[in-house]
N, C-alpha and C positions, 0 to 999 in steps of 0.2 A: 741129572745129578742125584746122588743118594743123600749126601749131606750138604747143608748150607750152614756155614758158621758166620755169625754176625759179630763184628767187633766195633763198638763205639769208641771213637778216638778224639782226644783233644789235648794237645801239648804233652804227648807221651811218646815222643819219637823213639827214644832209646828202648823203652819197654816194648813198644809196638813191633820193632824189628824182631825181637825174640818170640813174641806171640805168633807172628806170621810164619817164622821159620818152623815153629812147632806144629803148625797146621799143614804146612807145605810138605813136610816129610812123612806124613801119615801114609802107610802102605796098605794096599789091597782094597782101597775104597775110593770112589770118585767124590771129590770135595770141591765146592765153590766157597771161597772165603771173601765175604763182603765187608769192607771197612768203610764205616760211616764217619768221616772226619768233619768236625765242626769248625773248619777253616783255621787250623792250627798255625801259630806264628813262631814255632820253636824249631823250624827246620824240617818238620815232617813232610811238608809239601814239596821239598826239594827232591825227594826220592819216591814218595808214596805212589804218585800217579804214573810213574814209570815202572813200578814193580809188577811184573806180569803174573806173579803168583796170586794176586788179589784182584777183585773188582772194587775199585776205589771210587767213592762218591764224596765230593767235598761241597758241603753246604751248611749253612747255619741251621741249628736245631734248637729245640726247647729243653735240652738236657739229655742225659744218658738214655733214658727209657724211650724218648722220642726217637733218638738215633737207632736204637734197637728195633723199634717198630718199623721205621723206614726200611731198614735192612731186611726185615722179615717180609715186608710187602714186595720187595724186589727179588726175593729168593725164589729158587726153583726146586730146591731139594725136597726129598721125601721125608727126611729127618732133619731136625733143626736144633740149633743151640746158639748161645751167645757167650763169647769169651772176651773178657776185658783185656786191656793192653798189658796189665801186669800179671796175666795168667797164661799158662801154657798147657798143651796136651802132652802127655807122656807117650812114648813109642807104643804103637799098636792100639791106642785108646779107641779110635773111631771104628776100627775093624771089630773090636770086642763089643762095642755098643751095637753095631750093625748085626752081629751074630745073635746078640741078646734080643733085639727087636724081631729078627727072623724066627727065633725059637719061641717068642712070646707075642703072637700077633694081636692079642687083646690088650696089651699094655700100651698106654699112650705116653706116659712120662716115666723116664728112668733117672734115678739118682744114683751116682757112683761115689767112690771114695776119693779123697783129695790129700795130697801131701802139701803141708804148709812150709814155705821156705822163707829165708830172709833175703835182704836186698842183694846179697852176694851169692845166693843160691844155696846157702847152707841150710841144713835141716832144722826145722822148728818143732813140728809134731805131725802126727797122722790125724786126719779127720774122717773117721768112718761114719757112715750115715745110717739113720733109721728113717722110715717113712714119717713125714711130718704129721703132727697132730695140731688141730686148730687152736686150742687154748694155749698150749706151750708156744706155738709159733707167734701168736698175737702178743703175749705179755712178756715172754722171755727172749727167745731168739729163734731164728728159722731152723737152725740145726743142720741145714744143708748148704753147700756152697754152689752157686750157680755155675762155677767153672766146670762142675761135674753134673750138670743137669741137661738132659736131652729129651726132645719130644717130637712126636709125629706131627705132620701137617694137619692132621685131623683135629688137633688141639685148637688150631686157629679156625678151621672150617666149621667144626661142629660146636665148639665151645666159645668161639670169639675171644680167645684168651690172648689179647695183646696187652702190653703193659700200660698201666695208668700213669700218664705223664704228669699228673698232679704231684706225684711223689718224686723226690729228687734222689733219694738214697735207699729207701726201703720198699721200692716198687716190686722187688723180687718177693718180699714177704706177702704183699698184697696179691701178687700173681698166684702164688701157691695157695693162699687162702681161698681165692676165687676158684682155683682148680679143685680144691677139696669140696667147696660148696656145689660145684657142678658135677661132682662125682667122676672126674676124669680118673681113669685107671692108672695107678702108679705102682712102681716096683723098684727094688734096690738091686743094683749090679755090684756084687761084692768084689770090687777090683779098683785099684788106684788108676784113674784115668787122667788126672789133672794135677797141676801144681799151682798153688795160689801164693803170690808173693806178699808177705807182710812187710810192706815198705816203711811202715811207721807213719805214712801219710795217706792211708786209705780213707776213703770218704766216710765210712761208717764210724770212724774215730773222731771226726770233726764235730764241732758244736751242732751243725745242721743235721748231721746223721743221728747224733744222740737225741736231739730234739724230736726228730721224726719217729724214732723208736719209742719215746715216751708218749707221743701222740697216738701211735699205733696201739700201745698198751692200754691207753685210756679208752679206746674204742671197744674194749671187752666189757662184759657185764661187771658190775661192781663186785659181786661175789667172787668172780673169777680173779679180779685184780687182788682182792684180799687174800686169795689162796695162792698167790704167786710162789711163795716158798714151797708149797706142796707140789706144784707143777714142776718146779726145778728138781726136787728130790725124785719125783716120779720119772722124769726124763733120765736122770742119772742111773736110776735103778734099771730102766729099760736098756740103757747102754751096757750096764754090768751084766744083765741076764743074757744079752746077745753077744757077750764076749768082746765088746768094742774097746775095752781098755787094755786088751792084750794083743800084741803083734810080734811075730818073729822078726829077727833081723832081716833087713831087705836093702835094696838099692834103688835109686831112681836116676834117670838121665834127662838132663835139661840143657837149655841154652842159658848162658849168663852174659852179663855185660862185658866180662873179660873174654868170653868165648862165644861171640854172636853167630859164628858160622859153623860151629861143631858142638854137638852135645857133649857135656861132661857127665861122668858117672860119679854119684855120691853114695858112699856106703853108710848105712844106718845100723850101727852095732847095738844101740840101745834105744829102740823105738819108744815113743811116749804118746799118749793121747791128750796130754795136758798142754794146752796153749797158754803158757804162763802170762803173756802180755794181755790176754783177754779175760783173765780170771776176775 
């Protein structure tokens, strides 16, 4: 297999069906999709283990990052990623990532762009990425979405970069910070590969998520904490200089709860980089 995609699952049956469909219809690339389900009781198990598009493992775990680690250890792909239940790949995403890895053999981790959608599939905003910086990622936000993060198996073999299960929500921040510390080679693929659903019930918005974000910020040196506004302004200036606040009209194609078996095309006449609900 060229790609192994890991999806942690727990009581997300409706969203999981859309996620699986978006991986299954990727063209031009061999993919194994591993779903690690934590013994869901919402009807997921009525169909998941019979779905031949995935390798399903049903077992209790110690949280999302433990589930991802279990999937990574079971995977066989050369290139790896994890995709949550409420996330999808856009058409041609994995083939584009494969071509990028082929063209850039020294790159170990690739970050791509994401389209944020609402629970009905409607457009919210574009999230174009920059390579993450340590201080901003620690005290502000990661600035990249893991739905559009891809890495080589060498990241596990050479850097031992599995997720730290002590974190429940911000383990992705910790993972990227450790990747920066170990000097894993990173690059940006300037292409929309993924869709992230802002359901309004995302874990990062809950008290536990906000608490972990504050704890992560407090791990930074005191001077860095005091300079938080400066790092925020610096990040926005970086985005401005790289033209990330500007995007031509475009479209995207996704599965929705109203159309779980066929992608629907959404036209974006007025793109925006502003994620209003996260300001």
